[in-house]
N, CA and C atoms as a LAMMPS dump frame, in Angstrom:
ITEM: TIMESTEP
0
ITEM: NUMBER OF ATOMS
285
ITEM: BOX BOUNDS ff ff ff
-5.0000000000000000e+02 5.0000000000000000e+02
-5.0000000000000000e+02 5.0000000000000000e+02
-5.0000000000000000e+02 5.0000000000000000e+02
ITEM: ATOMS id mol type element x y z
1 1 1 N 31.719 143.135 403.547
2 1 2 C 31.28 143.274 404.598
3 1 3 C 31.014 142.036 405.798
4 2 1 N 31.365 142.366 407.072
5 2 2 C 31.135 141.168 408.025
6 2 3 C 29.907 141.314 408.669
7 3 1 N 29.055 140.169 408.887
8 3 2 C 28.135 140.044 409.355
9 3 3 C 28.11 139.059 410.611
10 4 1 N 27.898 139.239 411.571
11 4 2 C 27.869 138.359 412.85
12 4 3 C 26.729 138.363 413.637
13 5 1 N 26.657 137.647 414.831
14 5 2 C 25.326 137.63 415.614
15 5 3 C 26.275 138.18 416.886
16 6 1 N 25.376 139.052 417.467
17 6 2 C 25.85 139.747 418.661
18 6 3 C 24.669 140.155 419.545
19 7 1 N 24.7 140.184 420.886
20 7 2 C 23.791 140.659 421.809
21 7 3 C 22.68 139.58 421.96
22 8 1 N 22.642 138.242 421.541
23 8 2 C 21.626 137.467 421.715
24 8 3 C 21.069 137.283 423.132
25 9 1 N 19.615 137.783 423.232
26 9 2 C 19.277 137.628 424.542
27 9 3 C 17.77 137.069 424.282
28 10 1 N 17.36 136.068 424.898
29 10 2 C 15.927 135.672 424.847
30 10 3 C 15.686 135.062 423.35
31 11 1 N 16.576 134.518 422.685
32 11 2 C 16.391 133.964 421.392
33 11 3 C 16.521 134.852 420.511
34 12 1 N 16.555 136.279 420.484
35 12 2 C 16.721 137.33 419.465
36 12 3 C 18.071 137.608 419.404
37 13 1 N 18.419 137.761 418.046
38 13 2 C 19.712 138.373 417.923
39 13 3 C 19.829 139.43 417.195
40 14 1 N 20.928 140.417 417.544
41 14 2 C 21.132 141.494 416.475
42 14 3 C 22.095 141.411 415.683
43 15 1 N 22.045 141.687 414.396
44 15 2 C 23.015 141.483 413.35
45 15 3 C 23.708 142.667 413.403
46 16 1 N 25.227 142.676 413.304
47 16 2 C 25.836 143.664 413.265
48 16 3 C 26.694 143.641 412.114
49 17 1 N 26.791 144.957 411.172
50 17 2 C 27.589 144.996 409.897
51 17 3 C 28.866 145.908 410.029
52 18 1 N 30.14 145.49 409.943
53 18 2 C 31.072 146.347 410.178
54 18 3 C 32.084 146.195 408.826
55 19 1 N 31.945 147.296 407.945
56 19 2 C 32.671 147.27 406.711
57 19 3 C 33.901 148.147 406.851
58 20 1 N 35.2 147.233 406.375
59 20 2 C 36.431 147.989 406.23
60 20 3 C 36.327 148.848 404.905
61 21 1 N 36.732 150.011 404.903
62 21 2 C 36.634 150.762 403.696
63 21 3 C 37.905 151.204 403.343
64 22 1 N 38.99 150.748 403.88
65 22 2 C 40.381 151.045 403.387
66 22 3 C 40.706 152.195 403.979
67 23 1 N 41.614 153.05 403.486
68 23 2 C 42.31 154.407 404.031
69 23 3 C 41.62 155.609 403.27
70 24 1 N 41.782 156.634 404.305
71 24 2 C 41.65 157.878 403.93
72 24 3 C 42.429 159.171 404.516
73 25 1 N 42.574 160.033 404.006
74 25 2 C 43.615 161.111 404.315
75 25 3 C 42.967 161.981 405.165
76 26 1 N 43.272 162.15 406.503
77 26 2 C 42.885 163.424 407.345
78 26 3 C 44.052 164.255 407.337
79 27 1 N 43.928 165.372 406.809
80 27 2 C 44.93 166.497 406.96
81 27 3 C 46.297 165.829 406.472
82 28 1 N 46.226 164.768 405.608
83 28 2 C 47.239 164.544 404.858
84 28 3 C 47.975 163.438 405.224
85 29 1 N 47.248 162.811 406.559
86 29 2 C 47.659 161.686 407.171
87 29 3 C 46.554 160.553 406.916
88 30 1 N 47.24 159.139 406.441
89 30 2 C 46.497 158.051 406.176
90 30 3 C 45.995 157.764 407.307
91 31 1 N 44.639 157.463 407.266
92 31 2 C 43.974 156.564 408.316
93 31 3 C 43.021 155.426 408.078
94 32 1 N 42.912 154.403 408.822
95 32 2 C 42.02 153.035 408.294
96 32 3 C 40.657 153.283 408.918
97 33 1 N 39.662 152.997 407.664
98 33 2 C 38.239 153.689 408.366
99 33 3 C 37.519 152.386 408.453
100 34 1 N 36.481 152.304 409.224
101 34 2 C 35.432 151.615 409.431
102 34 3 C 33.881 152.051 409.038
103 35 1 N 33.006 151.318 408.796
104 35 2 C 31.621 151.632 408.513
105 35 3 C 30.98 150.739 409.417
106 36 1 N 30.721 151.123 410.67
107 36 2 C 29.685 150.213 411.437
108 36 3 C 28.162 150.576 411.086
109 37 1 N 27.388 149.54 410.7
110 37 2 C 25.949 149.912 410.637
111 37 3 C 25.409 149.299 411.872
112 38 1 N 25.087 150.251 412.764
113 38 2 C 24.471 149.776 413.907
114 38 3 C 23.758 151.021 414.591
115 39 1 N 22.569 150.457 415.704
116 39 2 C 21.79 151.791 416.064
117 39 3 C 22.407 153.041 416.852
118 40 1 N 21.853 153.857 416.859
119 40 2 C 22.687 155.208 417.577
120 40 3 C 23.25 154.905 419.152
121 41 1 N 22.383 154.064 419.755
122 41 2 C 22.892 153.872 420.942
123 41 3 C 24.127 153.085 420.836
124 42 1 N 24.259 152.136 419.865
125 42 2 C 25.66 151.323 420.15
126 42 3 C 26.671 152.13 419.6
127 43 1 N 26.592 153.146 418.564
128 43 2 C 27.277 153.966 418.18
129 43 3 C 27.964 154.621 419.317
130 44 1 N 27.046 155.313 420.197
131 44 2 C 27.692 155.826 421.329
132 44 3 C 28.499 155.266 422.071
133 45 1 N 28.063 153.905 422.29
134 45 2 C 28.88 152.804 423.184
135 45 3 C 30.192 152.625 422.431
136 46 1 N 30.238 152.463 421.233
137 46 2 C 31.508 152.45 420.613
138 46 3 C 32.415 153.673 420.718
139 47 1 N 31.96 154.912 420.699
140 47 2 C 32.564 156.075 421.029
141 47 3 C 33.086 156.328 422.229
142 48 1 N 32.416 155.789 423.18
143 48 2 C 32.746 155.583 424.532
144 48 3 C 33.844 154.721 424.722
145 49 1 N 33.883 153.661 424.112
146 49 2 C 35.003 152.436 424.32
147 49 3 C 36.285 153.033 423.764
148 50 1 N 36.216 153.858 422.518
149 50 2 C 37.066 154.337 421.982
150 50 3 C 37.926 155.39 422.767
151 51 1 N 37.081 156.299 423.495
152 51 2 C 37.626 157.272 424.367
153 51 3 C 38.482 156.468 425.559
154 52 1 N 37.676 155.457 426.358
155 52 2 C 38.408 154.853 427.307
156 52 3 C 39.5 154.036 426.791
157 53 1 N 39.551 153.349 425.476
158 53 2 C 40.582 152.593 425.273
159 53 3 C 41.649 153.354 424.707
160 54 1 N 41.433 154.233 423.842
161 54 2 C 42.48 155.008 422.786
162 54 3 C 42.882 156.487 423.283
163 55 1 N 42.203 156.96 424.356
164 55 2 C 42.091 157.849 424.705
165 55 3 C 41.161 159.028 424.028
166 56 1 N 41.126 160.442 424.648
167 56 2 C 40.084 161.237 424.103
168 56 3 C 40.485 161.951 422.655
169 57 1 N 39.763 162.062 421.709
170 57 2 C 39.582 162.466 420.412
171 57 3 C 38.84 163.677 420.392
172 58 1 N 39.025 164.977 419.993
173 58 2 C 38.323 165.927 419.799
174 58 3 C 38.021 166.381 420.879
175 59 1 N 36.681 166.902 421.416
176 59 2 C 36.663 167.695 422.746
177 59 3 C 35.848 166.643 423.91
178 60 1 N 35.954 167.067 425
179 60 2 C 35.131 166.342 425.852
180 60 3 C 33.498 165.91 425.555
181 61 1 N 33.044 167.395 425.112
182 61 2 C 31.54 167.15 424.713
183 61 3 C 31.295 166.607 423.136
184 62 1 N 32.336 166.63 422.669
185 62 2 C 32.189 166.193 421.162
186 62 3 C 33.262 164.95 420.876
187 63 1 N 33.5 164.229 421.781
188 63 2 C 34.344 163.068 421.33
189 63 3 C 34.547 162.567 419.908
190 64 1 N 35.469 162.397 419.272
191 64 2 C 35.851 162.039 418.055
192 64 3 C 35.727 162.971 416.964
193 65 1 N 35.62 164.18 417.196
194 65 2 C 35.658 165.111 416.096
195 65 3 C 37.068 165.246 415.468
196 66 1 N 36.764 165.908 414.433
197 66 2 C 38.264 166.249 413.569
198 66 3 C 38.937 167.324 414.298
199 67 1 N 40.253 166.941 414.568
200 67 2 C 41.318 168.016 414.799
201 67 3 C 42.476 167.278 414
202 68 1 N 43.504 167.988 414.071
203 68 2 C 44.795 167.63 413.418
204 68 3 C 45.558 166.611 414.055
205 69 1 N 45.904 165.388 413.451
206 69 2 C 46.678 164.235 414.269
207 69 3 C 45.977 163.454 415.201
208 70 1 N 44.892 163.412 415.438
209 70 2 C 44.307 162.598 416.223
210 70 3 C 44.565 161.21 416.304
211 71 1 N 44.693 160.445 417.121
212 71 2 C 44.749 158.823 417.185
213 71 3 C 43.647 158.308 416.324
214 72 1 N 42.544 158.853 416.595
215 72 2 C 41.267 158.005 415.953
216 72 3 C 40.224 159.306 415.901
217 73 1 N 39.212 158.908 415.221
218 73 2 C 38.02 159.705 414.786
219 73 3 C 36.873 159.116 414.711
220 74 1 N 35.793 159.804 414.875
221 74 2 C 34.481 159.283 414.55
222 74 3 C 33.871 160.255 413.681
223 75 1 N 33.411 160.287 412.484
224 75 2 C 32.72 161.026 411.551
225 75 3 C 32.323 160.638 410.353
226 76 1 N 31.024 160.864 409.918
227 76 2 C 29.996 160.691 408.842
228 76 3 C 29.841 159.005 408.916
229 77 1 N 29.392 158.711 409.938
230 77 2 C 29.075 157.465 410.224
231 77 3 C 30.317 156.289 410.021
232 78 1 N 31.674 156.876 410.112
233 78 2 C 32.684 155.959 410.249
234 78 3 C 33.784 156.19 411.381
235 79 1 N 34.504 155.189 411.78
236 79 2 C 35.461 155.409 412.534
237 79 3 C 36.879 155.204 411.948
238 80 1 N 37.768 156.122 411.979
239 80 2 C 38.93 156.139 411.352
240 80 3 C 40.056 155.973 412.521
241 81 1 N 41.056 155.235 412.422
242 81 2 C 42.256 154.844 413.123
243 81 3 C 43.477 155.007 412.348
244 82 1 N 44.449 156.017 413.057
245 82 2 C 45.753 156.095 412.805
246 82 3 C 46.647 154.97 412.488
247 83 1 N 46.472 154.226 413.465
248 83 2 C 47.425 153.044 413.617
249 83 3 C 46.366 151.812 413.27
250 84 1 N 47.179 150.593 412.654
251 84 2 C 46.323 149.667 412.061
252 84 3 C 46.17 148.752 413.446
253 85 1 N 46.946 148.647 414.255
254 85 2 C 46.658 147.923 415.532
255 85 3 C 45.315 148.385 416.201
256 86 1 N 45.316 149.666 416.263
257 86 2 C 43.724 150.152 416.93
258 86 3 C 42.754 149.794 416.1
259 87 1 N 42.882 149.668 414.781
260 87 2 C 41.791 149.232 413.913
261 87 3 C 41.419 147.77 414.162
262 88 1 N 42.365 146.841 414.545
263 88 2 C 42.103 145.664 414.772
264 88 3 C 41.695 145.447 416.179
265 89 1 N 42.359 146.166 417.017
266 89 2 C 41.45 146.093 418.771
267 89 3 C 40.014 146.73 418.264
268 90 1 N 39.744 147.41 417.788
269 90 2 C 38.256 148.037 417.474
270 90 3 C 37.528 146.653 416.956
271 91 1 N 38.232 146.177 415.963
272 91 2 C 37.354 144.835 415.236
273 91 3 C 37.456 143.924 416.299
274 92 1 N 38.186 143.365 417.387
275 92 2 C 38.253 142.332 418.067
276 92 3 C 37.155 142.494 419.013
277 93 1 N 36.881 143.828 419.247
278 93 2 C 35.86 144.036 420.257
279 93 3 C 34.387 144.21 420.111
280 94 1 N 34.102 144.663 418.58
281 94 2 C 33.018 145.056 418.128
282 94 3 C 32.35 144.007 417.241
283 95 1 N 33.26 143.209 416.605
284 95 2 C 32.735 142.185 415.457
285 95 3 C 32.224 141.008 416.255
């Protein structure tokens, strides 16, 4: 698990944990998965960032939901990325 200081404001620091969980199969396709332990508001920021960076996944009203062959997913408190490069880009942004 990676722990870093993030969002330091006025002497306070929020600690963010992002755990790499290895790979998981989604509809038979391997995906790299991460478990960010963050507040709900930050989760939605991450999801919005994924939509603007990697394109939509799922539907407009439910970004990140499961469908066959998506580039990325958000489900069960995890982000899943088809390409390792996308996973690394996410980590660079949010770690």
